[in-house]
C-alpha positions, 0 to 999 in steps of 0.5 A: 096685202098689208092688213091691220086687224083690230082685236074684235076680228076673230083669230081664225080670220087672221089665220086665214088671211095669213094663209092666203098670203096677206101680211096681217098685223094683229093687235091682240097680245100687243101693248096696244090691245084695248087702245082707243080708236083715235090711237089705232087709226094713226098706227094702221095708217103709218104702217100703210095697212087696210084696217079691219074692225067691227068698230063703226066709229072708224067710219068718221075717217072715210073722207080722209086719205087712207089705206082702206077700212073694212067695218063689219056691222052685224046685228047679232055678231059672232066669230063665224059671221064676222069671219064670213063677212070679212072673207066675202069683202076680201074676195070682192075687192082686190088690193088695188081697190082698197086705198081710199075705200071704206066698206061697211059689211052689214048682215045682207048688204054692203055699203061703200065709200071712196074718199075724195082724196086722189091718193092713199097717204104717203 
């Protein structure tokens, strides 16, 4: 699966996703690190990648055609908790489910939205 990891996703999560065989683009250490959400969004979509982030602002794109959005929203986040919730979401949802799907993983629940678009962006 092609994944775009925002800089707020722990490096251990990126390593584990790669170890699982996923193609993960990590924004850390690139010129785009620190970019605004409205600049990251088209990068992830043009690359055809599921976006994984802790930035709630990406939920504004939930009704657009997209390749998937996973937002981790925890009351007291730390690397371990973020990592656990990302891994939980990745185990629950297969690659074919992600296009058009936005999942918001909270402390004890998850919320899901499916965009009204019939297809992911081309």
